[in-house]
Phi, psi and omega in degrees: 000089182291148178210165174277125183288134178198173178303333181261006185299320183297316179294318180297320179291324176298319179293319178298321178297320176296320177297314180299318180295317179298326178276009174073031169256152177247107181298135181241343180198151179231132178230142178229162176210137174275117184251131172271343178199152181275130175286117184297340183268316186233009181070301177265170181288167184297323179296319180289325176301317179293322178297318178294320180301318178293322178295323177296318179297323182285317189259342182050059184282164176288327182201158170254126185248123176264142181281350179246164177283131178263144174286160177306320180295314180298319179300315181294314182299315182293321178294323177295323181284313187277342182058033174208173182293141175235123180229157182244179184301314179302321180293322177300316179298318178296322177299316181297315179300321180296320179294326189263351180294132182240319183275163177302320181295310182297318179298318179294317180299314182292317181297321177297315180296320180297315182292319178297323181285324184281331188310309182281358186251011181291130179222180176293343182262022193271019180303336182294341180289342181257019179299145185301330186274033171138024183279182183239026167068055180231158181238152180276089185233019172108175189298319181298317179296324177300316180297319178296318183286334172301317178295319178299317181294318179300319177297319180292322177301316179299317180295317181294322178297320177295321179296320180293325177299318179293317179298320181297322177297318179296318180296321180297323176296317178297317180295325179296324179292340179264006179300134181102340177272132179289127187244131178240131180242134175272125178230164178151176181294150180301143179069023178277348178104025182295315182295321178295319178296321178299318178298322179295319185281330187246344186076015180283176180238045179300143180306129177233117177224146179273068176205163184290138178056042176296327178251129178240310180283139179296135179243137180235136178216152174277139174277110181248331187291112178055040183229127186275347187240158176284108182230134178255124182252131178241137176256123186249168180300142178291148177264163182205155179297142179062040176294131183303132182301318181298329179289317177300317180295318182292329184272026182305314183296316178296317182290337176297333174298324179284319180300329182274002182287151175272335181214134173255131171257110181275103182275126184236129173278094185287348177281349179282135183297338182245039185294329178296316178297322178294322176296318181295319178299315179297315179299317180298316181293322178296322177294320177299330182269009178060048179244022184291342184268353182276138177301137180235131175245124180272128176243108177281109186262167177063038178293339178291341182264005182287132177284338183214119183290348176296332177299316179293316180303318180295317181297318180291332177287317180289324180240078190297336181267010182276168180237139176260127182224159170224112178293332182291316182258353184065017174292132177084353182295319179294322177297322178294318177302314180298323180291322176297317178299318180299315179295322179298309184293331179297331184270350183285143177236145180291148182207132178253132183229132176249128180238154170283159178300329181293344181260015183302330180297339182288337184302317180295322178294319181296325180300336184289339182226004180224155176266115181269110181276324185208139174238128180232109178263117179224185184294336181276341182147212182239124178252126181241131169259117187242164164232125187241146168285158183307319182284344185286339180298320179296320180292320179297317179300318180296316181296318180294319178297317178298323180294318179295319179298317180297318180293321181289327182284000000 
């Protein structure tokens, strides 16, 4: 698994090894090189190319995996030299996403990203694209067939894009139905413990595995455990360094769930030696997704796994409004709940509502998305003093309009 040598190369290679293992490859050798410049033809220098070629002869691997993204030209040149498959970090990530996609939406998103990424990289050595665990059904039959399949892939890309537009319309309808509900989204680097934290906060049974990208499809649950307000919590796909651009673009609909959130909880595995770099990667990706205006609460997770508590003290000093939690021991979970409540109440605005006695049935519906401070039943009707989240006004207006229509009908 060749990589560019740097002070962080060892950590990056460990992560690449985790990615390769998750994608069902077994790493057999690791090579690094300190590069002063990228070779436009083969990415690494000629001496390293020969070293890799000899390693291939010795180990006979299924593939050579690069920790950096290769250009289509570099991919073709290296496959011609090595006479075996050459794949890069973005493709490994796409393979994992393909393996873990479960819903119609996720499968469509991943397949679109895979095809866009693979299209300019088709070569005579491209048999790996038709692997059973996520291929796109092509055979190694020569240059003419490659040209035909390029056309086939372009047609399929067009179909998938149309399919995603339809799915996005359905998702927008679902999101509209949730207007007025306070939404909290868990974001963060892959394997930071978001799914475990969701289970702690909601009592749900979301899949929890100690591997990269264990969760791919967005999961939503109501926070009911020790919580006074209606809050919807979503667990989203983990982020990672060098996430393929086509994948980010394809996951627009899924990421819109995060964009519509009122609060983001940035879950950080503080026991990881490179947690600051992982935080930076997450922040950069959130900015790319135009989420800079959403309130963010940092939750330093896995404090029970820290070898030295001074690491936590330093992190809390640098990020003073953050929360330290351990899903394993449930330390800090109650503090996190209180902080979510504080953010919720900060967004509430006072609102006075007058109802007729005939509309009394609406009070129970209103309680589901608004905080009722006072109810006054008198001869003139029902007076309610409320506190509403910004999005709840639209929902209240809709309910009142429906009530008037029913009364008129």
